[in-house]
N, C-alpha and C positions, 0 to 999 in steps of 0.2 A: 803339844801346839806345834812344836817342831814338825813332826810329822805331819799334820794337817797342812802345814804350809809347804811341804815338801810335795804331798799330794799336790796340792793346786797349781804347785808350780809346773809339775810335770804335766796335768790335763791342760794348762793352759799353750803348751806344745806342741802337746799329741794333738791336739784338736786344730793344725793351724789354719786349716780355712777359717772358721768360726772365728779365732783370733784374729786373723789378718782382716777379715770384714768390722770387726769392731776398732779395731785397732785405726784401720783407714779413717773411722768414721772421726772417732776422736781426735786422733792427730790433726787431719784435716780441719774438723770444724772448731776445733781450737786453736789452730793455728790461725786460721782468718779470722777469728774474733781477737787475737793477739794485734793481728795488724791492723784489724779497724781499731781496735783502742788507740793504737800507737799513733793512727791518721787522726782520729778526732782530736787526741793530747797535741797533736802537732798542728794541727787548723787551728787551735784556740791561741797556742804560744805566737806562730808567725804572724797569722793574720792582726793580733793585737800589735805584736813590732812594727809588723807595715804600717799602720793607721798611725803608733806614736812616730816612725822614720819619715813620713810622708805629711800628715797632717797634724798632729797636735802638741807632739813633744810629749814630755812629762808633765809638765804641767804648763798652765795658762795663768797669765793675768790681766783679767780684764776690769775696765769701768763697771761699776757697780748698775745691773740693769742690763746687761750686753748679752749675759747668758739665756736668759730667759727670752730672749728676742732673737738667738743666733741664727736661726733658720733663714731668717729674713736679711743674715749679715747686713746688720742696719751700719751705718755710720754716724748716727745722732750718739753714741756713747762712744768716747775714746779718751785716749790716757793723754794727758795735756803735759806729763813730767817723765818721760819715760828716760832719760839721761838719770835724771834725778835718782830713781829708782833702782836703776843698772847699780848706780854708783852705791846705792843703799845695801845692796847685795852682794857685791863685788868679792867680799872677805870671806863669804860660804864655801867652805871647800866642797859641799856635796854637791856643788853648781859646777858642770861642764859649759855652758854655754846661754847666754839670753839674749835673744833676736824680736829686735822691732818689727813690728809687720802690720801692714795693712791688708784686710779682707774687703772685698766689693764685689759687686754682682757687675758681670760686663757681657758683652758679646764677642764674638771676632767674625769679620766680613771680611772677604776675600773675592773680588768680582760681585755677584750677583748672589751668591752662599753667604747667610750667617748662621752662626749656631752661640745658644746660651752657654757661657762658662763661668765660673769663680776665678776671681781674678786675686793674685796674692802677692802683695808687694812685701818684697824682702831685702834686708843688708847683704849684698851678696859677699861682704867678708866675713861677716859672722853665720851666715845659713848654714857652712859646712860644719860648724862645730853642735849645732841644734837639730838638723835636719841631713839626710842622704840624696837630695835633689840631684845635686855635682855628681855623685857616685852614677848615677842613673841617666846622665846624657849619653844618649847611644850616635848622635848626629851633632858636629857645629861643637861649641865652646859653651862653658858657664857664661853666666852674665859679671858685669863690671860694674863699679858703683856710677851712677848716673848717667849713664848711657842711655838710648834713645833705642833700645833693644826689648826683645822678648822671647823666651823659652816658650814654648807648646807640649803640651802632652801628646803622647804618641798617635792615642786615637781622635785625637780633635784635627792634629796635621792630617794624619790619614784621611780624613771625612772630608776634610778641605783640599786635599792635593795640595797640600803646602810642603816646602824642604825648606832647609837654609840657606838664607840670603834672600828668601823672598818679602816681599813688603806684604803687609797684612793692615787692617784696619783694626785698633781696638775700642768699641764703645762701651766706656765707663758711665755706670749709672749713680748718679746722686741720690734719686729716687725713683723707684720704679712705678709708683702710684701717681706721683707725678709726671714723669717722664721726663726727668730733668737728667741730661747726660753731657759728656764732651768724648771728644773722639780723639785717638792717637796713630799716628799713622807710622807703623813700627817695623823695623826689620827682624827677621828671625835667627836668632844668634843659635839657638839650638833644640835641640827634639830631645824631650826627656822619656825615657819609660823605665817609670818605678815599677815594683813590686804589688803595687798597688792601682787594681785596673781603674779604680773610681778617679783616683786623681790623673791617669792617662785620658782617660775619655772626657773629661770637662774641668781640667785648671791650666792655668797660664801664670807666668811669674814673670815681673819687672821688680825694676829696680825700685827701693823705696822713696828714694828723693822725686824720682819722675811721678810716682802715685801722690805724693804729698803735693805737689806743684799742680796737677792735674785736677786733685781733689779741692785744693784750697786749703789743705790741711796744718798748711804750716810747718811743725815739729810732732804734730799730734800722732799717734800712732792707734789702731784697736786692738791690741794686743800686744803682750810681751811674752813668746814662747820659750820656755826654760826645759831646759836638758839637763840631767842630773847622770851622777856617776852609777848609782846603785839604785834599779828601778824599785827594788824592796824598801827603799827608806822614802819613797814618795811622800806618806804623810808626816814623816817628821820635817821634811823637809818643807812642807805646804805650811805646817804649824809653826816654822821660824820664819817664811815669809812672810805670812799674814800678820804675827805679831810686829815684825819690822814695818809694815806697811801701814799699821795703826798709827804711827807717828804722823803720817802725812795728812793733809786736810782735806783731800778729795778721799772718797771711799772707792776702795779696789776689793775685787774677790780675786780667787785663786781657787782654780779650778783642776780636778787631777783628768789626766786620758780615759780614765773609767767614766767618770761623767759625761765626757764631751762624747764618747762611744759607747753610750746608754742604748741607743739603738740597737749596737751589734751585739752587745752582751746580753740583752734581751732575746735577742736570736739565737746568740748560743745554748741560753738557757732552756729557750725551748728544743733545741735539738737536743740540749741533754736528756731531757726527759723523752724522747723519739729514741737516743741512743739507748738507753735502758732497755729499750724491747729486745734490740739483738743479743746480748746475755741471754735474755730469757728464751729467746728463739734456738741459742745454740744449746742451753741446758735440756731444753724440751727435744732436740733431736739427738744427743748425746744418750741423753737417759731413754728415750725410746730404741734408741739401737741397743745399747746394754741389755736393756730389758729383751727385748726380742731374742736377741742372742745368746741370753743366759737362758730365757722360758725353753730356747730350743735345744740348749745341753740339758735340760731336766728330764726332757721327751725322748730326746736319744741314748740318752744315760739311764732311762728308767731301772733295766735291770741292775746295773752296777750300783744302783740306788738301794735299790732291794739287798742286794748282796751285802753290801758294807754295814745295812743295818742289821742283817740277820748274822755277822759277824760279831755285832755287838755293838758297832760305832752308836754312840747316843744322836739324836735328832739335833742338837745343839754342835755338836763335832760336824754333823754332814752339813747342816746350814754356816757352818767357818770356813768350809771348803770352798762353796762357791761363793762366799761374800771374798774369800783369800784371791780367788780366781777373776771377780771381777775387780781388786784392787790393784794386783798384777796387771792387768792389760789398762787399767785407766793409766797406773806408772809410766808405764812404758808408751802410752799414747799422749799423754801429757810432755815427759819430754821430747818425743819427736815433737809435738806440738809447739812447743820451747824453741828448738832447733828451726823449725819453718816459721814460726811468728818473730823470731829472731834474725833469721836471714832476710825475710820482707821488711820488718820495721827499722833494720840497718839501710835498707836498699832506698826506702822511702826517706829516710831521715837524710842519706849521703844524697841522692839525687834528686827525689821528688817527680812528680809528672805534672804535666800542665796538659788545658785542653787546644793547644796550640794547634793540634794535628787536626782540628775543626777548621781552622782560618782563624784569623786575628777577630774580624769581626763577629763572627759566631761564639767564638770562644770569650769573648769582653761581653757578648749579651746574655752568654746562660749562667757566667759567672755572676753570683750574686755574693760572693766575699770580697774582701779587701786583700787579695794575693792572686800571682798570677802562677807562680808553682804550688803546688800542694806537695807538702812536706811532714813526715813524719817526726813523732818526738818516741823514740824507743827508751823507756827506762827498766831497770831492773825490775822495779815493784812490777810493772805488768807483766813479766815474765815469771815469777814468783806466782803472781795472783792466779796465771794460765796452770800454773804446776799444783799449785795445791785445790785450785777449781776443778780440774779435770779428774784427780784424784779423789775429792769427798764426792762428787756425783757419781764417779762409776763405783763406789761404794755403797751409794745409797742408793743405784739404780738396781744393785744385786741382792737388795734385801727382800724384794717380792718374789723373784724367783726361788731363792734359795728358802723362803718361807715354803713354795709350793712344793720344794725339793723335799722337805721334812714331814709333809701331810700325805707324803705317798704311803701307800698300805706295804709294809714289806714283804709280806705275800704275794699279791697282786703283782707286787712290781717283778719279781721274780719270774711269776708265767707271761711277762710281757713279751713278746715277740718283738726284737728293735728290726 
């Protein structure tokens, strides 16, 4: 067996051109596959983090019935006792922050221009504990409690040609169907450019007290957003909150970020099915490359195979020589693929890339994911999978050429003119 392995090792380096062709096909193909998997994993992770940091937090406490009609942003389902609920949950060590918020339908008016948007009333002093809107202010400043000012998403500000210090009108709708609304003239305190393009394109933020007054909600809110220390404990914290809320007279429901982002998760599930095609394509490319190269080796070395057989080498031993050759090329190619994939995945994880080179308007239009920068998530598991995958595929792809080699008639092979 040791002699067969040495023979295979020598053949790998003796036929340099053929080896380089196969090595390149494996290393670049599998390297790109590793980078692709890293990018797909990163999209899942970072997109969901962006949703949590700018829209949903980890959990939301809602009045019963609100979640079913959440797409309509209803104001008829409200939490009447937000402070009481906060007091009830204040000793929960898993909770990092709880913010009272109101979501409402609105439009922004500037001169003759008017654009629809989602209005979010926030507690400026609590919001940084739950969301990362304050960190995303690129111009101006964050809101202060009880002031008559507004923060615009960067896309809205751009589309309406508004900047910090400008005045705009916020039309707040009590009911879209009945067209009942109120209007507030507000100064722009800041422009927010989050990592979530959907927020940038269509969201405005105002102080909670201002919205409660404009909507005649007194102390009521439409949701309590909850951020926890460890995302992995969402289900446990949710159950704990639900058990405490059961003691209150009014019915409430606790919804996780995964349920709120169900449309996005369905898109990711669909993408995962499509993603499965990519490894299959890589398998096909690598397999065809190895099979083709090894078949060429059989044809080029017909006399050599005949001589080995004439010298007494058994068919299984001849077959093993070719399998060992395929395994060696596969191992070397897979190691190179891990290096390529590792460097590419590291760059994506550290830097990422955006579509900003297309222009801000176009990049936001073509981006259907809640992220500005596409980053990777490189793990050791991806590289280990690439190494094992490439080696196994190379061995399997060598079986047919090896079988063809042992089927040659030794006498005819010796007469073959290469």
